[in-house]
C-alpha positions in Angstrom: 90.4 230.8 85.8 88.5 228.7 83.3 89.6 225.2 82.7 89.7 223.5 79.4 91.0 220.0 78.5 94.5 221.4 77.7 94.8 222.9 81.2 93.9 219.6 83.0 97.0 217.5 83.6 97.0 213.8 82.9 96.9 211.4 85.9 98.7 208.2 86.0 97.3 205.7 88.5 97.7 202.1 89.5 94.4 200.2 89.7 94.5 197.3 92.2 91.9 194.6 92.2 92.1 192.4 95.4 90.7 189.0 94.6 90.7 185.9 96.8 92.6 183.9 94.1 94.4 186.6 92.2 95.8 190.1 92.9 95.7 192.2 89.7 97.3 195.6 89.0 96.9 197.8 86.0 98.6 201.1 85.2 96.4 203.6 83.4 96.8 207.2 82.2 93.8 209.4 82.4 93.4 212.6 80.4 90.5 214.4 78.6 88.1 211.5 79.5 90.3 209.0 77.7 92.2 206.1 79.2 95.5 204.7 78.1 96.4 201.3 79.4 100.1 201.4 80.2 100.7 197.9 81.7 99.2 195.0 83.5 100.4 192.4 86.0 98.9 189.8 88.4 99.9 187.6 91.3 98.4 184.5 92.8 96.8 184.9 96.2 96.7 182.4 99.0 93.0 181.7 99.7 93.9 181.4 103.4 94.3 185.2 103.4 90.5 185.3 103.2 87.9 184.1 105.7 84.3 184.8 106.2 84.2 186.7 102.9 86.9 189.2 103.6 90.6 189.7 103.9 92.0 188.6 107.2 95.8 188.8 106.6 96.6 192.4 105.6 100.4 192.0 106.1 100.7 189.3 103.5 98.2 191.1 101.3 100.4 194.2 101.5 103.4 192.1 100.6 101.6 190.7 97.5 100.5 194.2 96.5 104.0 195.5 96.8 105.4 192.7 94.7 102.8 193.0 92.0 103.3 196.8 91.7 107.1 196.4 91.6 106.7 193.9 88.8 104.5 196.4 86.9 106.9 199.3 87.6 109.8 197.2 86.4 108.0 196.6 83.1 107.2 200.3 82.8 110.5 201.7 83.9 109.1 204.2 86.4 107.3 204.4 89.7 103.5 204.4 90.2 102.9 206.6 93.3 99.1 206.8 93.3 96.8 203.8 93.6 93.1 203.0 93.4 92.1 199.9 95.3 88.8 198.0 95.6 87.2 197.3 99.0 87.9 193.6 100.0 85.7 193.5 103.1 82.3 192.1 103.7 80.5 195.0 105.3 79.4 197.7 102.9 76.1 199.5 102.9 75.0 201.4 99.8 71.7 203.1 99.4 70.1 206.0 97.5 67.6 208.6 98.5 65.6 211.3 96.9 65.5 214.5 99.0 63.2 217.4 98.5 64.5 221.0 98.9 62.5 224.2 98.7 64.4 227.4 97.8 63.8 230.6 99.7 64.3 232.8 96.6 63.1 230.9 93.5 63.4 233.8 91.1 67.1 234.3 92.0 69.7 232.4 90.0 71.5 229.6 92.0 75.0 230.7 92.9 77.9 228.4 93.9 77.6 229.3 97.6 73.8 228.5 97.5 74.5 225.2 95.8 76.9 224.3 98.6 74.2 225.1 101.1 71.7 223.0 99.2 74.1 220.0 99.0 74.8 220.3 102.7 71.2 220.3 103.6 70.1 217.4 101.4 73.1 215.3 102.1 72.6 215.7 105.9 69.0 214.5 105.6 70.0 211.7 103.3 72.8 210.5 105.6 70.6 210.7 108.6 68.2 208.3 107.1 70.8 206.0 105.7 72.9 205.8 108.9 69.7 204.8 110.7 69.4 201.8 108.4 73.1 201.0 108.9 72.6 200.9 112.6 69.6 198.6 112.1 71.4 196.3 109.8 74.9 196.2 111.3 74.5 197.6 114.8 76.8 200.5 114.0 76.0 204.1 114.8 77.1 207.1 112.8 80.4 207.3 114.7 81.3 203.8 113.7 81.1 204.2 109.9 82.9 206.1 107.2 81.5 207.3 103.9 83.3 205.6 101.1 81.4 206.8 98.1 78.9 209.7 97.4 77.2 210.7 94.2 74.5 213.0 93.0 72.5 210.9 90.5 70.0 213.5 89.4 68.7 217.0 90.2 65.3 218.2 89.3 64.1 221.8 89.5 60.3 222.2 89.3 60.1 218.9 87.6 62.8 219.4 85.0 66.1 217.4 85.2 69.4 219.4 84.9 73.1 218.5 84.8 74.3 222.1 85.3 72.7 223.9 88.2 74.6 227.2 88.6 72.5 230.0 87.2 69.2 228.1 87.2 66.1 229.5 88.8 63.2 227.7 90.4 61.6 226.7 93.7 61.2 223.0 94.3 64.2 220.8 94.0 64.5 217.1 94.1 68.0 215.7 94.6 68.8 212.0 94.1 71.8 211.0 96.2 73.8 207.8 96.5 76.0 207.0 99.5 78.1 204.0 100.5 79.2 203.4 104.1 81.9 201.0 105.5 83.0 200.4 109.1 85.4 203.1 110.3 87.8 200.3 111.5 88.0 198.7 108.1 88.5 202.0 106.4 91.5 202.7 108.7 92.9 199.3 107.6 92.6 200.3 104.0 94.4 203.5 104.6 97.2 201.5 106.4 97.7 199.5 103.1 98.7 202.8 101.4 101.1 203.6 104.3 102.7 200.1 104.3 103.3 199.9 100.6 104.3 203.6 100.6 101.7 204.7 98.0 99.1 207.4 98.1 95.5 206.1 97.9 93.6 208.1 95.3 90.3 206.3 95.8 88.9 203.2 97.5 86.1 201.8 95.3 83.5 199.1 95.7 83.7 196.9 92.6 80.0 196.0 93.1 79.1 199.6 92.4 81.5 200.1 89.5 80.1 197.3 87.4 76.6 198.7 87.4 77.8 201.6 85.4 78.5 199.6 82.2 74.9 198.6 81.5 72.6 200.7 79.2 69.4 199.1 80.7 67.7 201.5 83.1 66.4 198.7 85.3 68.6 195.7 86.0 69.6 193.2 88.7 73.4 192.5 88.6 74.6 189.3 90.2 78.2 188.5 90.7 79.0 185.0 92.0 82.5 185.1 93.3 84.7 182.5 94.8 84.1 183.7 98.3 80.7 185.6 98.1 77.8 186.6 96.0 77.0 190.2 95.5 73.6 191.6 94.3 73.2 195.1 92.9 69.8 196.6 91.8 69.5 199.5 89.4 66.2 201.3 88.9 65.8 204.2 86.4 69.6 204.2 85.9 70.1 204.7 89.7 71.7 202.1 92.0 69.1 201.6 94.8 71.0 199.1 96.8 73.9 196.6 97.0 74.1 193.6 99.3 76.1 190.4 99.7 75.3 186.9 100.7 77.8 184.5 102.3 77.2 181.6 99.8 79.5 181.3 96.9 80.6 179.0 94.1 83.5 177.7 96.1 81.0 176.0 98.5 79.7 174.0 95.5 83.2 173.1 94.2 84.3 172.0 97.7 81.3 169.7 98.1 81.8 168.2 94.7 85.5 167.6 95.3 84.8 165.4 98.2 83.1 162.9 95.9 85.4 162.9 92.8 89.1 162.7 91.9 88.8 165.7 89.6 90.8 168.8 90.4 88.9 172.0 91.4 89.9 173.6 88.1 88.3 170.6 86.2 85.2 170.8 88.4 84.7 174.5 87.6 85.1 173.8 83.9 82.5 171.0 84.1 79.9 173.1 85.9 78.7 174.2 82.6 77.6 170.7 81.6 75.0 168.3 82.9 77.2 167.0 85.7 77.0 167.0 89.5 73.2 167.3 89.4 72.6 166.3 93.0 75.3 168.7 94.3 73.9 171.5 92.2 70.4 171.0 93.4 71.5 171.1 97.0 73.6 174.2 96.4 70.7 176.0 94.7 68.4 175.2 97.6 70.5 177.2 100.0 71.9 179.8 97.6 68.5 180.5 96.1 66.7 181.2 99.4 69.4 183.6 100.5 69.5 185.3 97.1 65.7 185.9 96.9 65.4 187.1 100.5 68.2 189.6 100.0 66.8 190.8 96.7 63.4 191.3 98.3 65.1 193.4 101.1 66.9 195.6 98.5 63.7 196.1 96.4 61.4 197.0 99.3 58.3 198.2 97.5 60.0 198.5 94.1 59.0 196.2 91.2 61.8 193.8 90.4 63.6 194.6 87.1 63.0 192.0 84.4 66.6 192.2 83.1 69.3 190.1 84.9 73.1 189.9 84.5 75.0 187.0 86.0 78.7 187.8 86.2 82.1 186.1 86.6 81.7 182.4 87.3 78.0 182.7 87.3 77.7 183.5 83.6 79.5 180.3 82.7 77.2 178.2 84.9 74.0 177.5 82.9 72.4 175.7 85.8 72.2 179.0 87.7 70.6 180.8 84.8 68.1 177.9 84.4 67.3 178.1 88.1 66.5 181.9 87.8 64.5 181.4 84.6 62.2 178.9 86.4 61.7 180.9 89.6 58.3 182.2 90.7 58.7 185.6 92.2 55.5 185.3 94.2 57.0 182.5 96.3 59.1 185.2 98.0 56.5 188.0 97.7 58.5 189.9 95.2 56.7 192.2 92.8 57.6 191.6 89.2 56.1 191.9 85.7 56.9 190.2 82.4 59.4 187.3 82.0 63.0 187.5 83.0 65.7 188.1 80.4 69.5 188.0 80.6 72.2 190.3 79.2 75.9 190.2 78.9 78.2 193.1 79.8 78.3 195.9 77.3 82.0 196.9 76.7 81.4 199.4 73.9 81.6 202.5 76.2 84.7 201.0 77.8 86.5 200.5 74.6 85.5 203.9 73.3 87.3 205.5 76.3 90.5 203.4 75.7 93.5 204.6 73.8 96.1 202.3 72.2 94.0 199.3 73.0 95.6 196.0 72.1 94.1 192.5 71.7 96.5 191.3 74.3 95.1 193.9 76.8 91.5 192.8 76.2 92.4 189.1 76.7 94.4 189.7 79.8 92.6 192.3 81.8 89.4 191.1 83.6 86.1 192.9 83.7 86.5 194.1 87.3 89.7 196.0 86.3 87.9 197.5 83.4 85.0 198.8 85.4 87.3 200.3 88.0 89.2 202.1 85.2 85.9 203.5 83.9 84.7 204.7 87.3 88.1 206.4 87.9 87.8 208.1 84.5 84.3 209.4 85.6 85.7 210.6 88.9 88.5 212.5 87.2 86.1 214.0 84.6 84.0 215.4 87.5 86.8 217.1 89.3 85.8 220.5 88.0 82.0 219.8 88.2 80.3 222.3 90.5 77.7 219.8 91.8 80.3 217.1 92.6 82.5 219.6 94.4 79.7 221.1 96.3 78.7 217.6 97.6 82.3 217.0 98.5 82.4 220.3 100.5 79.2 219.4 102.2 80.4 216.0 103.3 83.6 217.6 104.9 81.4 219.9 106.9 79.2 217.2 108.4 80.7 216.3 111.8 79.7 212.7 112.0 81.7 211.7 108.9 85.5 211.4 109.2 87.8 212.0 106.3 
């Protein structure tokens, strides 16, 4: 049976963004690569639920999620049975690899069964290399981790890039793969959230990955300075080559300043834009900067650092961080770079193009992290009938050392 847009049924999903200060939920309807925002709600979180950059009180988090969804369901007048939730834990390893594959019969057109064999072969090699790095970084072997995300970025056949592979001929293939791992124990906890709130989890997504998909620059460093952590994502040639986190965040600076002033934390955050708290900022940047550049160097490896940077969330409103980056000398940390650094803002044009019935009130209320999750879910649904994506999914299920 051939599938056209009229055969593909719409999906209605509840997108859940677990933040340390706010829990946000958004109902979206997905059909024909379009998104219709149905409703939005949020609930304040207790920061004590989070420690060491991750959620430590899942029972109360589940209670908050249930209450936020119930509020949204009450506004909509019907139940939301399927959810997409971000990954609120510290440990996540994401890496990409290019794997070479030589076909036995290059003059024969690639069939679906052969494509599945190819995907199993290249994914097995890719995961073997990546799980070795996970063991080195986190001390976890292949039995301790679960694959959270897997993508085929590009496929080349005899040097030519193709989106559709079935029916192609050729001998030498190069497959670019991206995989994200999380600890098996934390993945089980995420699945328990679905059981406790009695909802089916459609996907668990790392927001750090989702946000990289909204930039048109083929090379970019994406920095998100959150309340409880800083995440760093690097994109080279439109492919995410790595994501990492550092345990230094803007709340550290705010807490330090609050000890020496009568201003509220909200006032401090607002004033960070201006020439205030200079000594505290200098001290903060000394620690944050060293951790940031060491982590960036580790992600880059032998790659040249992109010249384009994005500073997200609280970081974009903090001019002192931008100024610090502008005046940094890459050679101080042995990072290869060319040309001067430039900064970009997020490009929402593709997001708005995919939205239906968009309202000004939606744009004002819904934060960027919800938007990027909506877009990634839209991409996932659009790929449900894609042969390459399905072949990769089949391959992953066959590999014994990945649970699912």
